[in-house]
VEXFI-457539 format. One line per 8 residues: their letters; for each residue x, y negated, z negated of C-alpha. Coordinates in steps of 0.5 Angstrom, whole numbers. Layout:
A	X,Y,Z ~ ...
// end
This chain:
MLKFSIMA	-34,6,-48 ~ -28,4,-53 ~ -24,1,-47 ~ -29,-3,-44 ~ -30,-6,-51 ~ -23,-8,-52 ~ -23,-11,-45 ~ -30,-15,-46
GCVLAATV	-27,-17,-52 ~ -22,-20,-48 ~ -27,-24,-44 ~ -27,-19,-38 ~ -20,-22,-35 ~ -16,-19,-30 ~ -9,-20,-27 ~ -6,-26,-31
VPQGVFAE	-7,-33,-29 ~ 0,-36,-27 ~ 2,-41,-33 ~ 8,-45,-35 ~ 11,-43,-41 ~ 11,-49,-45 ~ 4,-52,-42 ~ 1,-58,-45
QATIEEVV	-6,-57,-43 ~ -10,-52,-39 ~ -10,-54,-32 ~ -12,-50,-25 ~ -6,-49,-22 ~ -6,-50,-14 ~ -3,-44,-11 ~ 0,-44,-4
VTAQKREQ	-1,-39,1 ~ 2,-37,8 ~ -4,-33,10 ~ -5,-36,17 ~ 2,-37,18 ~ 3,-44,15 ~ 3,-47,8 ~ -4,-48,6
NLSDVGIS	-8,-49,-1 ~ -11,-42,-3 ~ -18,-46,-4 ~ -18,-49,3 ~ -17,-42,7 ~ -24,-39,9 ~ -21,-32,8 ~ -22,-27,1
IAVVGEQE	-15,-27,-1 ~ -12,-24,-7 ~ -5,-27,-9 ~ 0,-26,-15 ~ 7,-31,-15 ~ 14,-29,-18 ~ 12,-29,-25 ~ 6,-25,-25
IRDQRILM	10,-20,-21 ~ 15,-19,-26 ~ 11,-20,-32 ~ 6,-14,-29 ~ 12,-10,-26 ~ 9,-10,-19 ~ 15,-6,-17 ~ 12,-3,-10
VEDIHLFT	7,-4,-5 ~ 2,1,-8 ~ 2,-4,-14 ~ -3,-8,-10 ~ -9,-5,-14 ~ -7,-8,-20 ~ -9,-15,-18 ~ -14,-14,-12
PNASVKNV	-21,-12,-13 ~ -24,-7,-8 ~ -17,-4,-7 ~ -15,3,-8 ~ -8,7,-7 ~ -7,14,-7 ~ -1,18,-6 ~ -1,25,-2
IPGLMPII	6,27,-5 ~ 7,23,-12 ~ 11,17,-10 ~ 12,18,-3 ~ 7,16,2 ~ 2,11,-1 ~ -5,10,2 ~ -8,3,2
TVRGVGLN	-15,3,2 ~ -19,-4,2 ~ -26,-5,2 ~ -27,2,4 ~ -22,2,10 ~ -16,6,10 ~ -12,12,13 ~ -13,19,10
DFNAANNP	-7,21,13 ~ 0,23,10 ~ 5,23,17 ~ 10,18,18 ~ 9,18,25 ~ 2,14,23 ~ 1,7,22 ~ -3,4,16
AIGVYVDE	-10,1,17 ~ -8,-5,13 ~ -2,-9,16 ~ 4,-9,12 ~ 9,-15,13 ~ 15,-17,9 ~ 17,-24,11 ~ 13,-23,17
VSLSSLAL	16,-17,20 ~ 11,-11,20 ~ 12,-4,17 ~ 10,0,23 ~ 10,7,19 ~ 7,10,13 ~ 14,12,11 ~ 16,5,10
LSSDLYDL	11,3,5 ~ 15,7,-1 ~ 21,3,-2 ~ 22,-1,-8 ~ 20,-9,-8 ~ 24,-14,-12 ~ 26,-22,-12 ~ 19,-24,-9
ERMEVLKG	16,-30,-8 ~ 9,-28,-8 ~ 5,-22,-5 ~ -2,-24,-1 ~ -7,-19,0 ~ -12,-21,6 ~ -18,-18,6 ~ -22,-16,13
PQGTLYGR	-20,-15,20 ~ -14,-20,21 ~ -13,-18,29 ~ -12,-25,31 ~ -6,-27,27 ~ -3,-20,25 ~ -5,-16,31 ~ -5,-8,31
NSTAGALN	-7,-4,25 ~ -10,-9,21 ~ -17,-7,21 ~ -17,-7,13 ~ -13,-13,12 ~ -6,-15,12 ~ -1,-15,6 ~ 4,-21,6
VVTARPDL	10,-19,2 ~ 15,-26,1 ~ 22,-25,-1 ~ 25,-31,-5 ~ 28,-36,0 ~ 35,-39,-1 ~ 35,-46,-4 ~ 39,-52,-2
EGRSGRIS	38,-56,-8 ~ 43,-53,-13 ~ 45,-46,-16 ~ 41,-42,-20 ~ 41,-35,-22 ~ 37,-29,-26 ~ 39,-23,-29 ~ 35,-18,-32
VGAGDYEL	36,-11,-36 ~ 31,-6,-38 ~ 30,0,-41 ~ 24,5,-42 ~ 22,12,-44 ~ 24,18,-39 ~ 31,15,-40 ~ 29,9,-35
VEVEGMFN	35,4,-34 ~ 34,-2,-30 ~ 38,-8,-28 ~ 36,-13,-23 ~ 40,-20,-21 ~ 39,-26,-17 ~ 44,-31,-15 ~ 43,-38,-11
TPLADNVA	48,-43,-9 ~ 49,-48,-4 ~ 55,-47,1 ~ 55,-54,4 ~ 50,-59,4 ~ 46,-55,10 ~ 48,-48,8 ~ 45,-44,2
LRLAGKVV	46,-37,0 ~ 42,-32,-4 ~ 44,-25,-7 ~ 39,-21,-10 ~ 40,-13,-12 ~ 37,-8,-17 ~ 39,-1,-20 ~ 33,4,-22
DQGEGYWE	36,10,-26 ~ 31,14,-29 ~ 34,20,-32 ~ 28,24,-33 ~ 21,26,-29 ~ 14,26,-31 ~ 13,33,-29 ~ 16,40,-32
NDFLGRDV	18,45,-27 ~ 18,52,-30 ~ 21,55,-24 ~ 27,51,-25 ~ 27,50,-32 ~ 27,43,-32 ~ 23,36,-31 ~ 23,33,-24
GERDVWMA	22,26,-22 ~ 28,23,-23 ~ 30,16,-20 ~ 36,13,-18 ~ 35,7,-13 ~ 40,2,-11 ~ 38,-5,-7 ~ 41,-11,-5
RAKLLWRP	39,-17,-1 ~ 43,-23,2 ~ 39,-29,5 ~ 43,-34,8 ~ 39,-41,10 ~ 43,-46,15 ~ 40,-52,17 ~ 44,-55,23
SDRTDVLF	39,-61,23 ~ 33,-64,20 ~ 29,-61,25 ~ 32,-54,25 ~ 32,-48,20 ~ 35,-41,21 ~ 35,-36,16 ~ 39,-29,16
KLDEQQGR	37,-23,12 ~ 40,-17,11 ~ 37,-12,6 ~ 39,-5,4 ~ 36,1,0 ~ 39,8,-2 ~ 35,13,-6 ~ 38,19,-9
SETGTGNF	31,21,-13 ~ 26,27,-14 ~ 19,28,-12 ~ 13,30,-16 ~ 8,35,-15 ~ 1,36,-15 ~ -3,40,-20 ~ -4,47,-17
AGALPSAL	-12,49,-16 ~ -13,56,-14 ~ -19,58,-9 ~ -21,65,-12 ~ -25,66,-18 ~ -21,70,-24 ~ -22,72,-31 ~ -22,65,-34
RSDCPNPE	-25,61,-29 ~ -30,62,-23 ~ -32,54,-22 ~ -26,54,-16 ~ -22,51,-14 ~ -19,50,-21 ~ -12,51,-24 ~ -14,57,-28
CMNFVGYM	-17,60,-21 ~ -12,65,-17 ~ -9,64,-10 ~ -9,70,-5 ~ -3,73,-9 ~ -6,72,-16 ~ -2,66,-19 ~ -6,61,-23
DTDGDIYR	-4,56,-28 ~ -6,57,-35 ~ -2,51,-39 ~ -7,46,-38 ~ -2,41,-37 ~ -3,36,-31 ~ 4,35,-30 ~ 7,42,-31
GSFSADPT	7,47,-26 ~ 12,52,-23 ~ 14,49,-16 ~ 19,53,-12 ~ 21,47,-7 ~ 27,43,-8 ~ 25,36,-11 ~ 31,32,-8
YDMNQTMA	29,26,-4 ~ 34,22,-1 ~ 33,16,3 ~ 37,10,6 ~ 34,4,9 ~ 37,-2,13 ~ 32,-8,14 ~ 35,-14,18
TVRIDHEF	31,-21,20 ~ 33,-27,23 ~ 28,-33,23 ~ 29,-40,27 ~ 24,-46,26 ~ 25,-52,30 ~ 21,-58,30 ~ 19,-61,37
DIGTLTAI	15,-67,38 ~ 9,-62,41 ~ 10,-58,35 ~ 14,-52,31 ~ 17,-47,35 ~ 18,-40,30 ~ 22,-34,33 ~ 22,-28,28
TGYIDFDR	27,-22,30 ~ 26,-16,25 ~ 30,-9,26 ~ 29,-3,21 ~ 33,3,21 ~ 30,8,16 ~ 31,16,14 ~ 29,20,9
EYSADVDA	29,28,7 ~ 25,31,2 ~ 21,37,0 ~ 14,39,-1 ~ 11,45,-5 ~ 4,44,-2 ~ 1,50,-5 ~ 4,48,-12
SPLAILDF	6,55,-14 ~ 13,59,-16 ~ 12,63,-9 ~ 14,60,-2 ~ 7,60,1 ~ 7,53,4 ~ 14,50,2 ~ 16,45,7
YNADDVKQ	23,41,8 ~ 22,35,12 ~ 26,29,15 ~ 23,23,17 ~ 27,18,22 ~ 24,11,24 ~ 27,5,28 ~ 24,-1,29
LSQEIRLS	25,-7,33 ~ 20,-13,33 ~ 20,-20,36 ~ 15,-26,35 ~ 15,-33,38 ~ 10,-38,36 ~ 9,-45,37 ~ 4,-49,32
GETANAIW	2,-56,32 ~ -3,-61,31 ~ -7,-66,35 ~ -13,-71,32 ~ -18,-66,31 ~ -15,-59,31 ~ -9,-55,28 ~ -7,-50,33
QIGAFYTN	-2,-44,34 ~ 0,-40,40 ~ 5,-34,41 ~ 7,-27,43 ~ 9,-21,40 ~ 13,-15,42 ~ 15,-9,38 ~ 18,-2,39
DEVTTTYF	18,3,34 ~ 21,10,35 ~ 19,15,29 ~ 22,22,29 ~ 19,27,24 ~ 21,34,23 ~ 18,40,18 ~ 21,46,17
GDLPALLN	16,51,14 ~ 18,56,9 ~ 12,61,9 ~ 14,68,7 ~ 10,70,1 ~ 3,70,5 ~ 5,69,12 ~ 12,73,12
TTTFSLGE	15,67,17 ~ 18,61,17 ~ 16,55,22 ~ 19,49,25 ~ 15,43,27 ~ 17,36,31 ~ 14,30,32 ~ 17,25,36
IDSTNLSV	13,18,37 ~ 15,12,41 ~ 11,6,41 ~ 11,0,45 ~ 6,-6,43 ~ 6,-13,47 ~ 1,-18,45 ~ -1,-25,46
FANVEWAL	-5,-29,41 ~ -8,-36,40 ~ -12,-39,34 ~ -15,-46,33 ~ -18,-50,27 ~ -22,-55,30 ~ -25,-61,25 ~ -32,-62,27
NDTLTLIT	-32,-68,22 ~ -30,-69,15 ~ -33,-63,12 ~ -34,-58,18 ~ -28,-54,21 ~ -29,-49,27 ~ -24,-43,27 ~ -23,-39,33
GLRYSDEE	-18,-34,35 ~ -16,-29,40 ~ -11,-24,41 ~ -10,-19,47 ~ -6,-13,46 ~ -3,-7,50 ~ 0,-1,47 ~ 3,5,50
RDGLVFTD	5,11,45 ~ 9,17,48 ~ 8,23,44 ~ 12,30,44 ~ 9,34,38 ~ 10,42,37 ~ 10,47,32 ~ 14,54,33
DLVSLAPA	13,60,29 ~ 21,62,28 ~ 19,70,27 ~ 24,70,22 ~ 22,76,17 ~ 21,84,18 ~ 17,87,20 ~ 13,81,24
SFLSFAPL	10,74,23 ~ 3,74,20 ~ 2,68,23 ~ 3,69,30 ~ 3,77,29 ~ 10,77,33 ~ 15,82,31 ~ 22,81,29
GSGPVRLA	27,80,34 ~ 22,77,39 ~ 24,70,38 ~ 20,63,37 ~ 13,63,39 ~ 10,56,41 ~ 4,56,37 ~ 2,49,39
FVDDTVKD	5,43,44 ~ 3,36,47 ~ 7,32,51 ~ 3,26,53 ~ 2,18,53 ~ -4,14,49 ~ -5,7,52 ~ -10,2,49
DSVDWKVG	-11,-5,50 ~ -15,-9,46 ~ -18,-16,45 ~ -19,-18,38 ~ -22,-24,36 ~ -25,-29,30 ~ -30,-34,30 ~ -31,-38,23
LNWQVAEE	-34,-44,20 ~ -31,-47,14 ~ -36,-53,10 ~ -32,-57,5 ~ -39,-58,1 ~ -35,-62,-4 ~ -28,-64,-6 ~ -27,-57,-10
TLLYASVS	-32,-53,-6 ~ -31,-49,0 ~ -37,-45,4 ~ -34,-40,9 ~ -37,-36,14 ~ -34,-31,20 ~ -34,-26,25 ~ -28,-22,27
QGTKSGGF	-26,-16,30 ~ -20,-12,29 ~ -17,-5,32 ~ -13,0,30 ~ -9,4,36 ~ -10,11,37 ~ -4,16,37 ~ -2,23,35
FTGVVTSN	-3,28,29 ~ 4,30,27 ~ 2,35,22 ~ 4,43,22 ~ -2,46,27 ~ -3,53,30 ~ -6,51,37 ~ -6,46,42
AQLIPYDA	-13,44,41 ~ -11,41,34 ~ -6,36,37 ~ -11,33,41 ~ -10,25,41 ~ -14,21,36 ~ -18,15,39 ~ -17,8,37
EQLIAYEI	-22,5,32 ~ -25,-2,32 ~ -28,-6,26 ~ -33,-12,27 ~ -34,-16,20 ~ -39,-21,18 ~ -37,-25,12 ~ -40,-30,8
GIKGQAVD	-36,-33,2 ~ -35,-39,-3 ~ -29,-42,-7 ~ -30,-47,-12 ~ -27,-50,-18 ~ -30,-53,-24 ~ -23,-57,-26 ~ -26,-60,-33
SGLSYEAA	-28,-53,-35 ~ -21,-50,-33 ~ -25,-45,-28 ~ -24,-43,-21 ~ -28,-38,-18 ~ -29,-34,-11 ~ -35,-30,-8 ~ -35,-26,-2
VFYYDYED	-41,-22,1 ~ -39,-17,8 ~ -42,-12,13 ~ -37,-8,17 ~ -39,-5,23 ~ -34,1,24 ~ -33,5,31 ~ -29,11,32
VQTFIGDN	-27,12,25 ~ -20,15,24 ~ -20,20,18 ~ -19,28,17 ~ -23,33,20 ~ -23,40,19 ~ -21,44,25 ~ -21,52,26
SGAVPVNR	-19,53,33 ~ -12,56,31 ~ -10,62,27 ~ -10,58,21 ~ -15,52,20 ~ -12,45,18 ~ -15,39,17 ~ -12,34,22
LGNVSGAT	-13,27,24 ~ -19,26,28 ~ -25,21,30 ~ -32,20,27 ~ -37,16,31 ~ -38,10,26 ~ -39,8,19 ~ -43,2,16
IYGLDLLF	-40,-1,10 ~ -42,-7,6 ~ -40,-10,-1 ~ -39,-16,-5 ~ -32,-19,-8 ~ -32,-23,-14 ~ -26,-27,-18 ~ -26,-31,-24
QWRPPALN	-20,-35,-27 ~ -21,-39,-33 ~ -17,-43,-38 ~ -21,-46,-43 ~ -19,-53,-45 ~ -21,-52,-52 ~ -17,-46,-53 ~ -10,-48,-50
GLALYAGF	-6,-42,-48 ~ -11,-37,-46 ~ -12,-35,-39 ~ -17,-30,-37 ~ -19,-27,-30 ~ -24,-22,-28 ~ -24,-19,-21 ~ -30,-14,-19
GILDTELD	-31,-10,-12 ~ -38,-7,-10 ~ -38,-2,-4 ~ -43,2,0 ~ -40,6,5 ~ -44,11,10 ~ -41,15,15 ~ -44,17,22
SFVSGAVT	-45,25,23 ~ -39,29,25 ~ -37,36,27 ~ -31,39,22 ~ -29,46,24 ~ -36,49,26 ~ -40,45,21 ~ -44,39,23
IPKGNEQP	-44,34,17 ~ -50,30,17 ~ -50,22,17 ~ -49,19,10 ~ -43,22,7 ~ -38,16,4 ~ -32,14,6 ~ -26,17,3
DAPEFSTN	-23,13,-3 ~ -28,8,-3 ~ -31,7,-10 ~ -38,4,-11 ~ -35,-1,-17 ~ -28,-3,-19 ~ -26,-8,-23 ~ -19,-11,-25
LAASYEFN	-19,-14,-32 ~ -14,-18,-36 ~ -13,-23,-41 ~ -7,-27,-44 ~ -6,-32,-49 ~ 1,-36,-50 ~ 3,-40,-56 ~ 9,-44,-59
LADGASMQ	13,-40,-64 ~ 17,-46,-66 ~ 21,-51,-62 ~ 23,-49,-56 ~ 20,-42,-57 ~ 13,-39,-54 ~ 10,-32,-54 ~ 5,-29,-50
IALDGRYQ	1,-23,-51 ~ -3,-20,-45 ~ -7,-14,-43 ~ -10,-12,-37 ~ -13,-6,-34 ~ -17,-3,-28 ~ -23,1,-28 ~ -25,5,-22
DETYHNAL	-32,9,-21 ~ -32,16,-18 ~ -30,17,-11 ~ -29,22,-6 ~ -22,23,-3 ~ -24,26,4 ~ -29,25,9 ~ -33,32,8
NEAFSESD	-35,29,1 ~ -33,36,-2 ~ -34,36,-10 ~ -27,38,-11 ~ -25,32,-8 ~ -28,27,-12 ~ -25,24,-18 ~ -28,22,-24
NYWVLNAR	-29,15,-26 ~ -23,12,-30 ~ -20,6,-34 ~ -12,5,-34 ~ -10,-1,-39 ~ -3,-4,-39 ~ -1,-9,-45 ~ 6,-13,-46
VSVYLQDG	8,-18,-51 ~ 13,-23,-48 ~ 18,-29,-52 ~ 20,-35,-48 ~ 26,-39,-50 ~ 27,-46,-47 ~ 34,-44,-46 ~ 32,-39,-41
WEFTAWAK	31,-33,-44 ~ 25,-28,-44 ~ 24,-22,-48 ~ 18,-17,-46 ~ 16,-11,-49 ~ 11,-7,-44 ~ 7,-1,-44 ~ 3,2,-38
NIDDDEYM	-3,7,-38 ~ -3,5,-46 ~ -9,10,-47 ~ -5,16,-43 ~ -11,17,-39 ~ -11,23,-34 ~ -14,21,-27 ~ -14,24,-20
TQFSNNLA	-12,20,-14 ~ -12,25,-9 ~ -14,33,-7 ~ -10,36,-2 ~ -14,42,1 ~ -11,48,3 ~ -16,53,1 ~ -17,57,7
LGNGSRVH	-10,59,5 ~ -12,60,-2 ~ -10,54,-6 ~ -11,46,-6 ~ -7,41,-11 ~ -9,35,-15 ~ -5,29,-15 ~ -5,25,-21
GAPRTYGF	-3,18,-23 ~ 3,16,-28 ~ 2,18,-35 ~ 3,13,-41 ~ 10,9,-40 ~ 13,4,-44 ~ 20,0,-44 ~ 23,-7,-46
TATKHFD	26,-12,-41 ~ 31,-18,-43 ~ 32,-23,-38 ~ 36,-29,-37 ~ 35,-35,-33 ~ 41,-39,-31 ~ 41,-46,-28
// end
């Protein structure tokens, strides 16, 4: 209640509104987005979009893809392993999986190059121009795997106009040191170079590991980017980008939860309940435990992009080539205990090549785009299982997935008259996915494996194997109508269809049946919305109501067909989702310097009946990670301290209702409602200096974001959000 009062006192505001440091008067700034792959004012786009610009990204410390929930109503993010595999859900549509071989349900694009693997979403972000979250299916312009929407991450471009630079140095608790820099310079009248880099050194982790006798979760990450803009003629731009990241860090671990009653607790699963070997966690600290797996996390990533834009008389031809080479190694203590019950040593390797070519132009009454897209991504993921404490063996699992997608698309905006615009879009995609997946029991310990019951010396036993091909072809489409009711008011309505392709589950399994490929899912969305501004009052607003008809929903289901029951990715026949997005931004003219914003999300989700293990789950369960109510609230106030100096005080926060973290809606998988509040104080000097003191989760709220269910083997684990952190950053801008 106290937290709500604090935020209500800030006039229910979320995600700080962009504003100039020395603004003379309250104004509504026009925001430019490229949501439809061309520059438009946000208020003219008939899509529900959450967007933040360069200054807000730095102010709010939006550092990774998972931070989109800081500025996006009706969005939630969780990690199956802390800091390792963010799962994004928008409007109740997401992916309840943890495998690098799978694709996110929201299309994630960095400079219009799609990130095909979940593993690619855990990289750090820096030197950005803006981030855009498009809600609802975006299959026409963004293609496969965008049933939930699309996330556009736009890195800053080189500038031909002159030199500029920026350097930031920061420090925080947990021995955090951050250094980030940018330098832009023209090399000739038609060539400009932008260099950017960042180093993160966090010498102490959030988690205390009693098994190792130290904290874990250290971070040591280096990032560097070079972008070269060449303008050989007034009609042609060529942009080269090379982006490198390297991490030598550590992962956190979930909080142990035993499955068997103990003398302390009978309401299991619970940390003070026991697992099958009698271990329980009695310290009462969600960030403390005894974890036997090595926490080392090593990551290497190279991203290269070439973009060419050339203006012909008929329109502009754009060609974007993207290449990604990514690898990482890490460990997962799935049982979160000091004994090696379910310890896995994992390696992921992703190689991706993509090419998009599109031609866009205008006629007297139409704005059009046509294009083609190709991508090939090869993902190899391996799991070495160390399982002696309970199953007396070790295992090896391999997943090799080779996916190729080819699609063609067209999108036309027809001006029916001065106020009505008809949007039509169509995309045909053909995808082929080859999968080789297996799990072997290595039968490595005497007298025998308790998994396959093979005696030592009998050699590896193949528990599960699939070598198959999944082929999907789909037609995604959109029909929409934009009505410019008044100069500052847009009404829009749309019906669209998106598809997420089928594929292979690549987790550790014990029977062929547990490797049955899952089918493609399909979502038809109906949406009506309004965007408007009351310029004299400094108010802008958006509202959208939506209804989703969701078929063949990809989600985790129980499978008891092997020696060990597992949760694997499968399909539920259908689901329905409906809800409401609301967003308000207000800069009251009477209080110059005050900026307020409030975003609200309301959801109702219902899954059809489905079979999990040997149990039929009746219709009516909620979608995972789909809270009925969530809100993003914040406020900032900026005022002059003296000539050439101003100060900004800001508070922002996010509230989320109770939500289940699996489709079975088990009580232990439900997280309580929670608030997370953040604050900062910034001083801006006219000579280009900025000084910011910041704090995240200032109330040190403890909240669960995921429950991993391995109760059939005696335990589960809970993943929690980060504790309170704080720090200070000094930034200098150079011209």
